[in-house]
MMTF fields as JSON, N, C-alpha, C and O atoms, coordinates in Angstrom:
{
  "mmtfVersion": "1.0.0",
  "mmtfProducer": "UNKNOWN",
  "numBonds": 315,
  "numAtoms": 316,
  "numGroups": 79,
  "numChains": 1,
  "numModels": 1,
  "chainsPerModel": [1],
  "groupsPerChain": [79],
  "chainIdList": ["A"],
  "bondAtomList": [4, 2, 8, 6, 12, 10, 16, 14, 20, 18, 24, 22, 28, 26, 32, 30, 36, 34, 40, 38, 44, 42, 48, 46, 52, 50, 56, 54, 60, 58, 64, 62, 68, 66, 72, 70, 76, 74, 80, 78, 84, 82, 88, 86, 92, 90, 96, 94, 100, 98, 104, 102, 108, 106, 112, 110, 116, 114, 120, 118, 124, 122, 128, 126, 132, 130, 136, 134, 140, 138, 144, 142, 148, 146, 152, 150, 156, 154, 160, 158, 164, 162, 168, 166, 172, 170, 176, 174, 180, 178, 184, 182, 188, 186, 192, 190, 196, 194, 200, 198, 204, 202, 208, 206, 212, 210, 216, 214, 220, 218, 224, 222, 228, 226, 232, 230, 236, 234, 240, 238, 244, 242, 248, 246, 252, 250, 256, 254, 260, 258, 264, 262, 268, 266, 272, 270, 276, 274, 280, 278, 284, 282, 288, 286, 292, 290, 296, 294, 300, 298, 304, 302, 308, 306, 312, 310],
  "bondOrderList": [1, 1, 1, 1, 1, 1, 1, 1, 1, 1, 1, 1, 1, 1, 1, 1, 1, 1, 1, 1, 1, 1, 1, 1, 1, 1, 1, 1, 1, 1, 1, 1, 1, 1, 1, 1, 1, 1, 1, 1, 1, 1, 1, 1, 1, 1, 1, 1, 1, 1, 1, 1, 1, 1, 1, 1, 1, 1, 1, 1, 1, 1, 1, 1, 1, 1, 1, 1, 1, 1, 1, 1, 1, 1, 1, 1, 1, 1],
  "groupList": [{"groupName": "MET", "atomNameList": ["N", "CA", "C", "O"], "elementList": ["N", "C", "C", "O"], "formalChargeList": [0, 0, 0, 0], "bondAtomList": [1, 0, 2, 1, 3, 2], "bondOrderList": [1, 1, 2], "singleLetterCode": "M", "chemCompType": "L-PEPTIDE LINKING"}, {"groupName": "PRO", "atomNameList": ["N", "CA", "C", "O"], "elementList": ["N", "C", "C", "O"], "formalChargeList": [0, 0, 0, 0], "bondAtomList": [1, 0, 2, 1, 3, 2], "bondOrderList": [1, 1, 2], "singleLetterCode": "P", "chemCompType": "L-PEPTIDE LINKING"}, {"groupName": "VAL", "atomNameList": ["N", "CA", "C", "O"], "elementList": ["N", "C", "C", "O"], "formalChargeList": [0, 0, 0, 0], "bondAtomList": [1, 0, 2, 1, 3, 2], "bondOrderList": [1, 1, 2], "singleLetterCode": "V", "chemCompType": "L-PEPTIDE LINKING"}, {"groupName": "LEU", "atomNameList": ["N", "CA", "C", "O"], "elementList": ["N", "C", "C", "O"], "formalChargeList": [0, 0, 0, 0], "bondAtomList": [1, 0, 2, 1, 3, 2], "bondOrderList": [1, 1, 2], "singleLetterCode": "L", "chemCompType": "L-PEPTIDE LINKING"}, {"groupName": "THR", "atomNameList": ["N", "CA", "C", "O"], "elementList": ["N", "C", "C", "O"], "formalChargeList": [0, 0, 0, 0], "bondAtomList": [1, 0, 2, 1, 3, 2], "bondOrderList": [1, 1, 2], "singleLetterCode": "T", "chemCompType": "L-PEPTIDE LINKING"}, {"groupName": "LYS", "atomNameList": ["N", "CA", "C", "O"], "elementList": ["N", "C", "C", "O"], "formalChargeList": [0, 0, 0, 0], "bondAtomList": [1, 0, 2, 1, 3, 2], "bondOrderList": [1, 1, 2], "singleLetterCode": "K", "chemCompType": "L-PEPTIDE LINKING"}, {"groupName": "GLN", "atomNameList": ["N", "CA", "C", "O"], "elementList": ["N", "C", "C", "O"], "formalChargeList": [0, 0, 0, 0], "bondAtomList": [1, 0, 2, 1, 3, 2], "bondOrderList": [1, 1, 2], "singleLetterCode": "Q", "chemCompType": "L-PEPTIDE LINKING"}, {"groupName": "GLU", "atomNameList": ["N", "CA", "C", "O"], "elementList": ["N", "C", "C", "O"], "formalChargeList": [0, 0, 0, 0], "bondAtomList": [1, 0, 2, 1, 3, 2], "bondOrderList": [1, 1, 2], "singleLetterCode": "E", "chemCompType": "L-PEPTIDE LINKING"}, {"groupName": "ALA", "atomNameList": ["N", "CA", "C", "O"], "elementList": ["N", "C", "C", "O"], "formalChargeList": [0, 0, 0, 0], "bondAtomList": [1, 0, 2, 1, 3, 2], "bondOrderList": [1, 1, 2], "singleLetterCode": "A", "chemCompType": "L-PEPTIDE LINKING"}, {"groupName": "ARG", "atomNameList": ["N", "CA", "C", "O"], "elementList": ["N", "C", "C", "O"], "formalChargeList": [0, 0, 0, 0], "bondAtomList": [1, 0, 2, 1, 3, 2], "bondOrderList": [1, 1, 2], "singleLetterCode": "R", "chemCompType": "L-PEPTIDE LINKING"}, {"groupName": "SER", "atomNameList": ["N", "CA", "C", "O"], "elementList": ["N", "C", "C", "O"], "formalChargeList": [0, 0, 0, 0], "bondAtomList": [1, 0, 2, 1, 3, 2], "bondOrderList": [1, 1, 2], "singleLetterCode": "S", "chemCompType": "L-PEPTIDE LINKING"}, {"groupName": "PHE", "atomNameList": ["N", "CA", "C", "O"], "elementList": ["N", "C", "C", "O"], "formalChargeList": [0, 0, 0, 0], "bondAtomList": [1, 0, 2, 1, 3, 2], "bondOrderList": [1, 1, 2], "singleLetterCode": "F", "chemCompType": "L-PEPTIDE LINKING"}, {"groupName": "ASP", "atomNameList": ["N", "CA", "C", "O"], "elementList": ["N", "C", "C", "O"], "formalChargeList": [0, 0, 0, 0], "bondAtomList": [1, 0, 2, 1, 3, 2], "bondOrderList": [1, 1, 2], "singleLetterCode": "D", "chemCompType": "L-PEPTIDE LINKING"}, {"groupName": "HIS", "atomNameList": ["N", "CA", "C", "O"], "elementList": ["N", "C", "C", "O"], "formalChargeList": [0, 0, 0, 0], "bondAtomList": [1, 0, 2, 1, 3, 2], "bondOrderList": [1, 1, 2], "singleLetterCode": "H", "chemCompType": "L-PEPTIDE LINKING"}, {"groupName": "GLY", "atomNameList": ["N", "CA", "C", "O"], "elementList": ["N", "C", "C", "O"], "formalChargeList": [0, 0, 0, 0], "bondAtomList": [1, 0, 2, 1, 3, 2], "bondOrderList": [1, 1, 2], "singleLetterCode": "G", "chemCompType": "PEPTIDE LINKING"}, {"groupName": "ASN", "atomNameList": ["N", "CA", "C", "O"], "elementList": ["N", "C", "C", "O"], "formalChargeList": [0, 0, 0, 0], "bondAtomList": [1, 0, 2, 1, 3, 2], "bondOrderList": [1, 1, 2], "singleLetterCode": "N", "chemCompType": "L-PEPTIDE LINKING"}],
  "groupTypeList": [0, 1, 2, 3, 4, 2, 5, 2, 1, 6, 7, 4, 8, 8, 9, 3, 7, 9, 0, 8, 8, 9, 9, 9, 0, 4, 5, 10, 8, 11, 3, 9, 7, 8, 3, 7, 5, 5, 3, 8, 3, 4, 1, 12, 7, 1, 10, 3, 13, 12, 8, 0, 14, 1, 4, 3, 14, 14, 2, 12, 10, 14, 9, 9, 12, 3, 14, 13, 15, 1, 5, 13, 3, 8, 14, 11, 14, 9, 9],
  "groupIdList": [1, 2, 3, 4, 5, 6, 7, 8, 9, 10, 11, 12, 13, 14, 15, 16, 17, 18, 19, 20, 21, 22, 23, 24, 25, 26, 27, 28, 29, 30, 31, 32, 33, 34, 35, 36, 37, 38, 39, 40, 41, 42, 43, 44, 45, 46, 47, 48, 49, 50, 51, 52, 53, 54, 55, 56, 57, 58, 59, 60, 61, 62, 63, 64, 65, 66, 67, 68, 69, 70, 71, 72, 73, 74, 75, 76, 77, 78, 79],
  "secStructList": [7, 7, 7, 7, 7, 7, 7, 7, 7, 2, 2, 2, 2, 2, 2, 2, 2, 2, 2, 2, 2, 2, 6, 6, 7, 7, 2, 2, 2, 2, 2, 2, 2, 2, 2, 2, 2, 2, 2, 2, 2, 1, 7, 7, 1, 7, 7, 2, 2, 2, 2, 2, 4, 4, 4, 6, 6, 7, 7, 7, 7, 1, 7, 6, 6, 6, 6, 6, 7, 2, 2, 2, 2, 6, 6, 6, 6, 7, 7],
  "xCoordList": [123.056, 121.885, 121.108, 121.698, 119.785, 119.008, 118.975, 119.082, 118.827, 118.735, 117.285, 116.578, 116.829, 115.468, 115.532, 116.241, 114.788, 114.732, 113.41, 112.353, 113.474, 112.27, 112.229, 113.233, 111.067, 110.89, 110.233, 109.206, 110.831, 110.279, 110.251, 110.989, 109.405, 109.39, 110.742, 111.499, 111.017, 112.289, 112.529, 113.641, 111.473, 111.614, 111.993, 112.794, 111.435, 111.76, 113.202, 113.898, 113.656, 115.032, 116.012, 117.053, 115.676, 116.546, 116.584, 117.644, 115.447, 115.402, 116.176, 116.887, 116.049, 116.811, 118.302, 119.06, 118.715, 120.136, 120.638, 121.707, 119.857, 120.242, 120.313, 121.267, 119.277, 119.215, 120.338, 120.956, 120.608, 121.704, 123.062, 123.916, 123.246, 124.528, 124.658, 125.748, 123.575, 123.602, 124.004, 124.693, 123.56, 123.889, 125.142, 125.519, 125.778, 127.032, 126.844, 127.623, 125.818, 125.55, 125.094, 124.689, 125.166, 124.692, 123.164, 122.484, 122.658, 121.216, 120.617, 119.531, 121.337, 120.844, 120.738, 119.74, 121.782, 121.761, 120.643, 119.963, 120.458, 119.402, 118.042, 117.212, 117.794, 116.539, 116.324, 115.21, 117.38, 117.244, 116.819, 115.948, 117.438, 117.09, 115.63, 114.893, 115.229, 113.852, 112.855, 111.796, 113.167, 112.294, 112.173, 111.079, 113.276, 113.233, 112.384, 111.633, 112.494, 111.685, 110.209, 109.386, 109.872, 108.466, 107.933, 106.811, 108.724, 108.305, 108.141, 107.265, 108.958, 108.864, 107.566, 107.065, 107.028, 105.807, 104.54, 103.435, 104.714, 103.593, 103.468, 104.404, 102.329, 102.17, 102.232, 101.656, 102.937, 103.086, 102.042, 102.37, 100.787, 99.696, 98.657, 98.651, 97.803, 96.837, 95.852, 95.489, 95.431, 94.418, 93.06, 92.933, 92.064, 90.738, 90.237, 89.611, 90.524, 90.103, 90.776, 90.12, 92.078, 92.785, 92.204, 92.007, 91.927, 91.428, 90.039, 89.709, 89.224, 87.852, 87.722, 86.639, 88.818, 88.796, 87.961, 87.138, 88.123, 87.356, 85.85, 85.085, 85.407, 83.986, 83.348, 82.123, 84.17, 83.591, 82.803, 83.277, 81.621, 80.747, 80.096, 79.504, 80.205, 79.674, 78.208, 77.631, 77.566, 76.134, 75.416, 75.704, 74.509, 73.803, 72.388, 71.636, 72.029, 70.702, 69.655, 68.458, 70.097, 69.162, 68.742, 68.001, 69.196, 68.841, 70.094, 71.091, 70.03, 71.202, 71.451, 72.569, 70.439, 70.596, 70.604, 70.309, 70.928, 70.858, 71.708, 71.292, 72.868, 73.795, 73.576, 74.236, 72.701, 72.567, 71.132, 70.919, 70.169, 68.77, 68.254, 68.279, 67.783, 67.33, 66.242, 66.18, 65.398, 64.324, 64.894, 64.289, 66.055, 66.676, 67.519, 67.804, 67.906, 68.752, 68.003, 68.622, 66.714, 65.912, 66.117, 65.893, 66.534, 66.738, 68.061, 68.341, 68.876, 70.159, 71.037, 71.183, 71.611, 72.513, 71.817, 72.481, 70.515, 69.758, 69.312, 69.128, 69.147, 68.691, 67.249, 66.713],
  "yCoordList": [46.025, 45.261, 44.959, 44.491, 45.222, 44.918, 43.413, 42.589, 43.086, 41.677, 41.353, 42.12, 40.203, 39.736, 38.364, 37.463, 38.228, 36.957, 36.299, 36.921, 35.012, 34.259, 32.958, 32.251, 32.641, 31.363, 30.381, 30.689, 29.215, 28.193, 26.848, 26.656, 25.926, 24.595, 23.915, 24.234, 22.98, 22.253, 21.574, 21.593, 20.981, 20.318, 21.31, 20.982, 22.515, 23.543, 24.0, 24.208, 24.158, 24.55, 23.489, 23.82, 22.225, 21.155, 21.114, 20.912, 21.303, 21.341, 22.513, 22.374, 23.668, 24.851, 24.562, 24.882, 23.964, 23.622, 22.71, 22.942, 21.676, 20.746, 21.422, 21.233, 22.212, 22.879, 23.886, 23.956, 24.669, 25.659, 24.936, 25.362, 23.874, 23.125, 22.515, 22.522, 21.985, 21.388, 22.412, 22.081, 23.646, 24.699, 25.486, 26.453, 25.036, 25.678, 27.18, 28.001, 27.512, 28.895, 28.971, 27.972, 30.163, 30.306, 30.242, 30.45, 29.951, 29.911, 31.3, 31.42, 32.323, 33.701, 34.0, 34.553, 33.628, 33.861, 33.073, 33.575, 31.847, 31.005, 31.65, 31.729, 32.105, 32.719, 34.039, 34.326, 34.838, 36.083, 35.806, 36.486, 34.812, 34.433, 33.948, 34.347, 33.114, 32.593, 33.719, 33.745, 34.647, 35.739, 36.683, 37.159, 36.95, 37.806, 37.154, 37.848, 35.849, 35.153, 35.265, 35.535, 35.057, 35.155, 36.58, 36.77, 37.563, 38.957, 39.339, 40.137, 38.788, 39.093, 38.532, 39.066, 37.475, 36.849, 37.505, 37.274, 38.313, 38.916, 40.367, 41.148, 40.734, 42.117, 43.086, 42.846, 44.17, 45.182, 46.275, 47.434, 45.871, 46.801, 46.538, 45.468, 47.483, 47.284, 46.161, 45.915, 45.49, 44.448, 45.125, 46.339, 44.338, 44.875, 45.521, 46.581, 44.868, 45.429, 46.783, 47.719, 46.902, 48.172, 49.224, 50.366, 48.86, 49.821, 50.321, 51.481, 49.441, 49.792, 50.322, 50.743, 50.306, 50.693, 51.895, 51.811, 53.019, 54.201, 54.05, 54.751, 53.137, 52.99, 51.832, 51.718, 50.973, 49.841, 50.353, 51.192, 49.852, 50.274, 51.623, 52.233, 52.077, 53.405, 53.428, 54.504, 52.259, 52.211, 51.923, 50.928, 52.774, 52.633, 52.121, 52.75, 50.98, 50.418, 51.133, 50.988, 51.9, 52.562, 51.699, 52.16, 50.464, 49.55, 49.329, 48.779, 49.746, 49.652, 48.227, 47.913, 47.344, 45.982, 44.947, 43.779, 45.335, 44.472, 43.215, 42.139, 43.331, 42.187, 41.267, 40.231, 41.584, 40.725, 40.479, 39.711, 41.076, 40.858, 39.621, 39.589, 38.594, 37.341, 37.551, 36.796, 38.558, 38.718, 39.128, 38.829, 39.813, 40.191, 39.031, 38.998, 38.094, 36.998, 35.736, 34.762, 35.717, 34.536, 34.11, 34.893, 32.89, 32.345, 32.719, 32.286, 33.498, 33.905, 32.682, 31.847, 32.577, 31.471, 30.234, 29.25, 30.257, 29.132, 29.435, 30.596, 28.437, 28.609, 28.387, 28.492],
  "zCoordList": [122.48, 122.112, 123.403, 124.376, 123.423, 124.62, 124.908, 124.0, 126.157, 126.582, 126.841, 127.494, 126.325, 126.511, 127.197, 126.747, 128.275, 128.982, 128.67, 128.776, 128.278, 127.906, 128.678, 128.773, 129.231, 129.907, 128.928, 128.323, 128.784, 127.897, 128.636, 129.602, 128.184, 128.795, 128.605, 127.689, 129.49, 129.452, 128.092, 127.566, 127.538, 126.226, 125.136, 124.261, 125.172, 124.178, 124.333, 123.339, 125.574, 125.833, 125.325, 124.758, 125.528, 125.053, 123.541, 122.949, 122.917, 121.445, 120.889, 119.893, 121.52, 121.106, 121.197, 120.281, 122.289, 122.475, 121.346, 120.781, 121.025, 119.969, 118.588, 117.833, 118.286, 116.97, 116.803, 115.741, 117.843, 117.748, 117.609, 116.832, 118.344, 118.244, 116.865, 116.291, 116.317, 114.999, 113.92, 112.955, 114.11, 113.135, 113.511, 112.849, 114.604, 115.058, 115.297, 114.814, 116.036, 116.389, 117.835, 118.431, 118.381, 119.767, 119.808, 118.804, 120.987, 121.155, 120.878, 120.311, 121.283, 121.057, 119.559, 119.095, 118.808, 117.36, 116.698, 115.802, 117.141, 116.583, 116.865, 115.96, 118.077, 118.442, 117.689, 117.251, 117.538, 116.78, 115.335, 114.791, 114.732, 113.355, 113.276, 112.374, 114.193, 114.181, 114.43, 113.803, 115.328, 115.621, 114.416, 114.113, 113.738, 112.56, 111.456, 110.772, 111.28, 110.273, 110.607, 109.732, 111.88, 112.301, 112.121, 111.652, 112.489, 112.351, 110.877, 110.544, 110.007, 108.595, 107.994, 107.004, 108.576, 108.079, 108.664, 108.175, 109.704, 110.403, 109.954, 110.122, 109.386, 108.908, 110.084, 111.145, 109.866, 110.91, 110.679, 110.427, 110.773, 110.597, 111.682, 112.29, 111.92, 113.016, 112.716, 111.565, 113.778, 113.619, 113.401, 113.555, 113.047, 112.843, 114.167, 114.152, 115.28, 116.559, 116.802, 117.26, 116.502, 116.653, 115.73, 116.144, 114.487, 113.529, 113.887, 113.643, 114.467, 114.803, 116.22, 116.628, 116.979, 118.381, 118.718, 119.629, 118.036, 118.394, 118.225, 118.887, 117.34, 117.091, 117.851, 117.892, 118.452, 119.195, 120.374, 121.141, 120.508, 121.589, 121.307, 122.198, 120.084, 119.733, 119.463, 119.307, 119.4, 119.115, 120.438, 121.103, 120.802, 122.06, 121.773, 121.028, 122.366, 122.149, 122.974, 122.727, 123.95, 124.84, 126.013, 126.882, 126.056, 127.136, 127.998, 127.53, 129.204, 130.1, 130.568, 130.976, 130.524, 131.022, 129.908, 130.16, 128.707, 127.542, 127.686, 127.256, 128.274, 128.344, 129.54, 129.617, 130.46, 131.637, 132.078, 133.017, 131.465, 131.835, 131.099, 129.869, 131.832, 131.203, 130.137, 129.167, 130.307, 129.303, 127.943, 126.913, 127.919, 126.657, 126.076, 124.878, 126.94, 126.524, 126.166, 125.737, 126.324, 126.029, 124.57, 123.647, 124.383, 123.051, 122.416, 121.298, 123.082, 122.514, 122.29, 123.182, 121.123, 120.796, 120.262, 119.934, 120.168, 119.633, 118.212, 117.847, 117.45, 116.048, 115.907, 114.804]
}
């Protein structure tokens, strides 16, 4: 089984220690169980950004300075 090293805040480490002891299991077993539960709740499919990746930035306005020229940004973000 591969080994994974994780850095956590001191408070989290202490809480992990207490929870694992309370359930009479090792910290590693407790973390594996928690990680499996979290992974089961997270869909294993591409995000919208991943799915649209090839098309992002695919539209060309024809203006090379659109994102930084003040004349194009006048009023941007205002209603």
